[in-house]
N, C-alpha and C positions, 0 to 999 in steps of 0.2 A: 504494499500499500504505499502510495506516495506520500511524503509528508507535505505539510503546508509550505515549508521553506522550498521544497523541490518544486511544487506548483508554481509558487510565487517567482522563483528564479527562472523558470521556463517561460513564463509569461513575460518577465522583464527583458529577456534576452531576444525574444522573437516577435515578430508582427507588430501589433500596436504598442506593445510594451517598449519595443526597440525605438519606435518613433517618438514616444514620449520621452525616454531617456535621451535621445539626440537633441530634442528641442531644449530641455532643461540644461543639458551639457553646454549647448551653444550659448544660451543665456549667461551661464556661469562664466564661461571663457571670455565673453564680451565684458563682462563686469570686471573680471580680474585684469584684463587688458587695460581698462580704463584706470584702475587703481594703480597699476604699475606705471603707467605714463604719468599720473599725477605725482607718484612717489619720486620718479626719476627727475621730474621738473624741480620739485622741492628740494632734493638732495643736490642738485646741480647748483642751486641758488645758495645753499648753506656752504658747500665746498668752496664756491667762489668768494663768499664772504670770509671764510677762515683763511684763504689763501692771502687776503689783503692784510691780515692782523700783523704778521711779521714786518711787512713793508711799513705799515703806518708807525709801529714802534721804532723801526730803525731810523725813521726820520726824526722821531722825537729823542732818540739817544744822540743823533747827530747834533741836533739843536742844543741839547743839554751840554754836550762836550764843547761846542763853540761858545756857548754862554760861560762856561767855566773858564775857557782860555781867555776870553775877553776880560773877565773879572780878575784873573791872575795878573794879566799885564797890567791893568789899571792899578791894582794893589801895589805892584812893584814900583810903578811910576810914582804913585802917591808917597810910598815910603821913602824913595829916594829924595823926593822934593821936600819932604818934610824932616829930612835927615834922621830918620828912625834908624836905630842900630839893627844889627843882623838878627838879634834875638827877637826883638818885636816884630820884624818883618816875617821871620819864620812862623812866629805864632799866628800871624794873619793868613800866611799861606796854608798852615795846617788846618785852621778853621775853615778856610774856603775848600780845601780838599775834603774834609769830613762832610761838608755840606753837598758837595758834588756826589760823593759816593753814597749819601743817603738818599738823594733824589734819584740817582741811577738805580739803587736798589729797589725803590718804590716803583720806579717805571718798569723794572724787569719782572717784579711781581704781579703788576697789573697786566702785562703782556701774557704771562703764564696763566693767569686766571682766565682771561679771555680766550686764549686758545683751548683751555680746558673746557670752558662753557661751550665753545664751538664744537669740540669733539663729543661732548656729552649731547649736544643738540643732534649731531649726525646719528649718534647711537639710539636716541630716543626716537628719532624719525623712523629708522629702520625697524626698531622694535614695535612701534605703533603700526607700521606698514604690514609687518609680518601677522601681527595680531588680526588686523583687519582682513588680510587674505584668509586666515584661518577660519575666521567668523563667517566670512562671504562663502567660503567653500562649505562649511558646516550648514549654513542656511540653505544653500543651493541643493546640497544632498538630502537635506531634510524635506525641502519642497518637492524634490524629484520623487523621494520615496513616498511621500504623501500622495502624489499624482499617480504613482505606479500602483500603490496598494488600492487606491480608489478605482483605477481601472481594472485591477485584477478582480475586485469584489463584484464590480458591475458585470464583468464577463463571466464571473463564476455564477452570478445569479441568472443570466441569460442561459448558461449551460444547465443550471439546476431546473429552470422552467421547461427547457426542452426535454430534459431527461424525465421530468414529472409527466409531460404530455405523452411522451412515448411509453412510459410505464402504463398508462392507461390502456394501451394496446397489448400490454404483456411484453414489451421490449425494454429491457433493463440495462441495455448496453451503456446508456448515457450515464449511469451511475458509476460504471467502471471507469468512464473517462474522468469523472470528478475524484477518482481516487478511492472509492469504496473498495473494500476487499472482495475477492471472489466469493468467500463464504457469506458475507453480508448480501451481496447481490443475489446470490442463490436463494437465501432465505426470503429476500423480498419477492423473488419469482415464485417460489412455493407458495407463499402466503396469498399471493394474487391468484394463482391457480386454484388453491383451496377454496377461496371465496367466489371465484367465477369460473367454475367448471364448463358451463356451456360456452362462454367465450373462449375459454382457453382451448377447448375442443375444436371449436370452428376455426380459430386461428393456428391450429396445428401444434400448440404447445404440449398437448397430451393426446394419446391415442384412445381408442374406444375402450380397451381393457382398463386402462387407469381411470377413464370416466365412469366405467361400470363400478370400479372398486371404491370410487369416491361417493357415488350417488346410489348405488344399489341397482342400476339399470343402465342399458345402452342408450346412447344418444338416439334422439328421434331421427328417424330415416336410416338408421344403421341396421343392416341385416345381420343378426346374430348367427354364429356357427351353428349348423346343425349337430345334433348329439352324436351322429356317426359319421360326420363329414370328414374328419381327419384334417390334416394340413390343407389339402385341396378341396375340402368340402364346401360348403355354401358360406363360409365366413368372411365375406368380403364387404368392404365398405362401398356403398353405392357411389357412383360417379358424381351424382348431384346431391349433395347433403342439404337436408332441410335445415334452414336456419332457425335460430331461436326467435322468439317472438320480439317484435319491435319494441314493446314495453320492457322486456328483459335486457335487450341490448342497450337501449337508451338510459335505462336506470343504472345499469352496471358500468358502462363505458364512462360516464361521468363521475362516478364515485370510487373508481378502482383503487386509485393511489390515496385518496382520502381514508378509505376504510382501512387499507393495509398500513400506510406509514403516517398518516395525518398530514401529508405534504400538500394536497390539493385543496383549495378553497372552492366555494361555489362558483366564483368566476372562472377558476381553472376548469372546473367540470363542464361548464358551458363550452368553453374554448376547445375542450377535448371532443365534445359532440361535434361541434362545428368543423374541427380539423379532420375529424374521422370521414365526414361526407366529403370535404374538399379533397382529401388525399385520395379517396376511392375514385372520385371523378376525374382527377388530374392524372392518375396512374392506374389505367385500366388493366395494364399488364402485370401489375404486383398483385400476387394472389393474396398476400396478407391484408392489404389495404381493401382489396375487392370484396373479400369475405366479410370484413368488418362492415364494409358499406352496405352489402346485401342485408345485413342484419337489421338495418334501420329504414331500408326502402319501404 
């Protein structure tokens, strides 16, 4: 017996299921392509901004060095003009140098912080993009799975309705296609035969002997074997079998599956009667349909 997973996978891989999958996959791929393009644009802009950081700070370092050099010369000239001794001049130069180093250190720290922020921004951008991709894929797969499941259920419902209709004529192969085990299908067939011996005999599901064992008599129109006839005695079925009454056929054909399994509603029963006559009219060469049709003519 096929499992639900097997039946679902077979539906998803073929026919309508494959078309549904292809449609949702195309939508997912288009969405991912748009997300990737947007991510690439944002990343390119951040990389360009990060590349300018070093150049911007290099210019600030150059300006700071030039400013230090100008102040150093001015201080030397001022010390010479004022007649300051070497010790005093050295103290001024040391203070100026310390100030330059402090400013240079602050500038370097600011550059490092800005570069770290830029790198973190790129990392955050990539992480956000990966998260969005994963979420988009998960959503797309979920939506596709929902659509496939809905399609599978609708397809199975159609198959079930068809199987129920055919079961009204004693044909239970539709349930085999739905995954019912051979044992279960045979039990359904036997129950239908037990409840509808006349229809079962006229459709060829049972022979005259089994009909007799079930009802205690031979079918109407059947010539019973003579007591001394042997195998070639008179025990032959007439070529033209007398059908059951219209009332019996009409009553049983619509209620067959409802009585046996509870599957058929009153609406389905009417559909069975209508389908019985339609099939008999459209398929005159089919003995099974013709026999059923004759029963309600």
